[in-house]
C-alpha positions in Angstrom: 4.2 2.1 -27.4 0.8 0.6 -27.0 -1.3 1.4 -24.3 -1.9 -0.8 -21.6 -5.4 -1.4 -20.6 -7.1 -3.1 -17.6 -10.6 -4.6 -17.4 -13.4 -2.0 -15.8 -15.6 -3.0 -13.3 -18.3 -3.1 -16.1 -16.5 -5.4 -18.5 -17.7 -9.3 -18.6 -14.1 -10.5 -17.7 -13.9 -8.2 -14.5 -17.5 -9.1 -13.3 -16.7 -13.2 -13.7 -13.6 -12.4 -12.0 -15.5 -10.6 -9.1 -18.2 -13.3 -9.0 -15.9 -15.9 -8.7 -13.8 -14.3 -5.8 -17.0 -13.5 -4.0 -19.0 -16.5 -4.3 -17.4 -17.6 -1.4 -18.9 -15.3 0.9 -22.5 -16.7 0.1 -24.1 -17.3 3.4 -20.8 -17.3 5.1 -21.1 -16.0 8.7 -18.8 -13.2 9.3 -17.8 -10.8 12.4 -16.4 -7.5 11.5 -14.7 -5.7 14.4 -14.4 -2.2 14.3 -12.1 -0.3 16.5 -11.2 3.2 17.2 -9.6 4.9 14.1 -10.6 7.1 11.3 -9.8 4.6 8.9 -13.4 2.5 10.1 -15.2 4.8 7.4 -13.2 2.5 5.1 -15.0 -0.5 6.9 -18.1 1.0 5.7 -17.6 -0.1 2.4 -16.0 -3.4 3.4 -19.4 -4.3 5.2 -21.5 -3.2 2.3 -19.6 -5.3 -0.2 -19.7 -8.7 2.3 -23.2 -8.0 2.4 -23.9 -7.6 -1.2 -21.9 -10.7 -1.7 -24.4 -12.8 0.2 -22.5 -13.0 3.7 -24.4 -12.9 7.2 -22.2 -9.8 8.7 -22.2 -9.1 12.6 -20.6 -6.0 13.5 -18.9 -5.3 16.7 -17.8 -2.0 17.7 -15.5 -0.8 20.9 -16.7 2.6 22.4 -14.0 4.4 20.7 -15.3 3.0 17.0 -18.7 4.8 17.7 -16.9 7.9 17.9 -15.6 7.9 14.2 -18.8 5.7 12.7 -22.3 5.4 14.3 -23.3 1.8 15.1 -26.6 2.9 12.9 -24.3 2.9 9.7 -23.2 -0.6 10.2 -26.8 -2.0 11.1 -28.0 -0.4 8.1 -25.3 -1.7 5.8 -25.3 -5.3 7.0 -29.0 -5.6 7.8 -28.2 -7.2 11.3 -28.2 -6.0 14.9 -24.6 -4.3 15.8 -22.6 -5.0 19.3 -21.1 -2.3 20.9 -21.1 -3.5 24.7 -20.3 -7.0 26.3 -23.5 -6.6 28.3 -26.0 -6.6 25.4 -28.3 -9.7 24.5 -28.7 -9.2 20.8 -28.9 -12.4 19.1 -28.8 -14.6 22.0 -29.6 -15.2 25.8 -25.3 -15.6 26.2 -24.1 -12.4 27.6 -20.6 -13.3 26.7 -21.6 -14.1 23.2 -20.0 -17.7 23.2 -22.7 -18.4 20.7 -21.6 -16.1 18.4 -18.3 -16.8 18.1 -19.1 -20.6 17.7 -21.2 -19.7 14.5 -18.5 -17.8 12.8 -17.0 -18.9 9.6 -14.2 -16.2 9.6 -13.5 -12.8 11.7 -11.7 -9.6 10.6 -10.8 -6.4 12.8 -10.7 -3.4 10.6 -9.3 -1.2 11.8 -7.4 -2.7 14.4 -5.7 -0.1 16.2 -2.3 -0.2 18.2 -4.3 -0.5 21.4 -6.5 -3.5 20.4 -3.2 -5.5 18.9 -2.1 -5.0 22.2 -5.1 -6.2 24.1 -5.3 -9.1 21.9 -1.5 -9.9 22.3 -2.1 -10.0 26.3 -5.2 -11.9 26.0 -7.3 -9.6 27.3 -11.4 -9.3 26.8 -12.9 -6.3 28.1 -14.4 -4.9 25.1 -17.3 -6.5 22.9 -14.5 -7.1 19.9 -11.8 -8.7 21.9 -14.4 -10.6 24.1 -16.0 -12.2 21.0 -12.5 -13.1 19.6 -11.5 -14.6 22.6 -14.4 -17.0 22.3 -13.2 -18.2 18.8 -11.3 -21.3 18.0 -8.9 -19.9 15.5 -7.8 -23.6 14.8 -10.8 -23.7 12.4 -12.0 -20.2 12.2 -9.6 -17.8 10.5 -9.3 -14.4 12.2 -8.0 -11.6 10.5 -6.2 -8.2 11.6 -6.2 -4.9 9.6 -3.6 -2.7 11.3 -4.2 0.9 11.2 -2.0 3.5 12.9 0.4 6.2 12.4 3.6 5.1 10.9 5.7 5.8 14.2 3.1 4.2 16.4 3.5 0.8 13.7 7.2 0.9 14.1 7.2 0.8 18.0 9.2 -2.2 19.5 6.0 -2.8 21.4 3.9 -3.1 18.5 6.2 -5.2 16.7 6.3 -7.4 19.5 2.6 -7.7 19.7 2.5 -8.7 15.8 4.9 -11.5 16.3 2.8 -12.7 19.3 -0.4 -12.4 17.4 1.2 -14.4 14.5 2.4 -17.1 16.3 -1.2 -17.5 18.1 -2.5 -17.8 14.8 -3.8 -14.4 13.5 -3.5 -13.4 10.3 -2.1 -9.9 9.6 -3.6 -8.0 6.7 -1.4 -5.0 5.8 -0.5 -2.5 6.9 0.0 -0.6 3.6 2.2 2.5 3.0 0.7 5.8 2.0 -1.0 8.6 3.2 -2.3 8.9 6.6 -4.8 11.4 8.9 -2.2 12.6 10.4 -0.5 14.5 7.4 2.2 12.2 6.9 3.6 9.5 4.7 4.4 6.0 5.7 3.5 2.4 6.7 0.5 2.1 9.0 -2.6 3.0 6.4 -4.9 0.3 6.4 -5.3 -1.8 3.6 -8.3 -0.6 1.1 -11.6 -2.7 1.3 -10.9 -4.4 -1.9 -7.6 -6.0 -0.4 -9.3 -7.0 2.8 -12.1 -8.7 1.1 -9.5 -10.8 -1.1 -7.8 -11.7 2.2 -11.0 -12.6 3.4 -11.9 -14.9 0.5 -8.7 -16.4 0.4 -9.0 -17.4 4.3 -12.4 -18.8 4.0 -11.6 -20.8 0.9 -8.6 -22.3 2.9 -10.7 -23.1 5.8 -12.8 -24.9 3.8 -10.5 -27.2 2.2 
């Protein structure tokens, strides 16, 4: 039987595909919201890849997120200030960050915890991530959510109700995936890998620009 081969990242074919897929990120203004969860370590790679593709990435973190990955990590990877509080004046004089929300081409929350799904579904805006998202016009700016939690938490009726509400409100769910989780179990709830998140963002940006 002939061995199946796939192009590696170093082949001309793979480089061309990656270039085409990520060209949409050039100069795109993207918010990456980070909430509390061990999957935040994957978000560092997402931010790095976006920055390398030419995107202008603004990272916002909940207090819980800063316990998993430091704001300095994201500042170094994005080359831009990181929001960790609703009261910071980082890029404008607007303490509610309306200017930040209005300038975005796309936003993604990765990882999006069970708590953050609930906050967004209820319309709360009491941390910097939900505050910025509350001012995003989703009719023109795509907002993606990448859930990450234990399989039992994902299966909870309340979580599924919140997911349905968020979908009807115009949010786009990316995942979660099925696989090994930090709680030493296997099931649905694992955050999608950075490459899958990049592909979803590229698709959402391209659709929004049509």
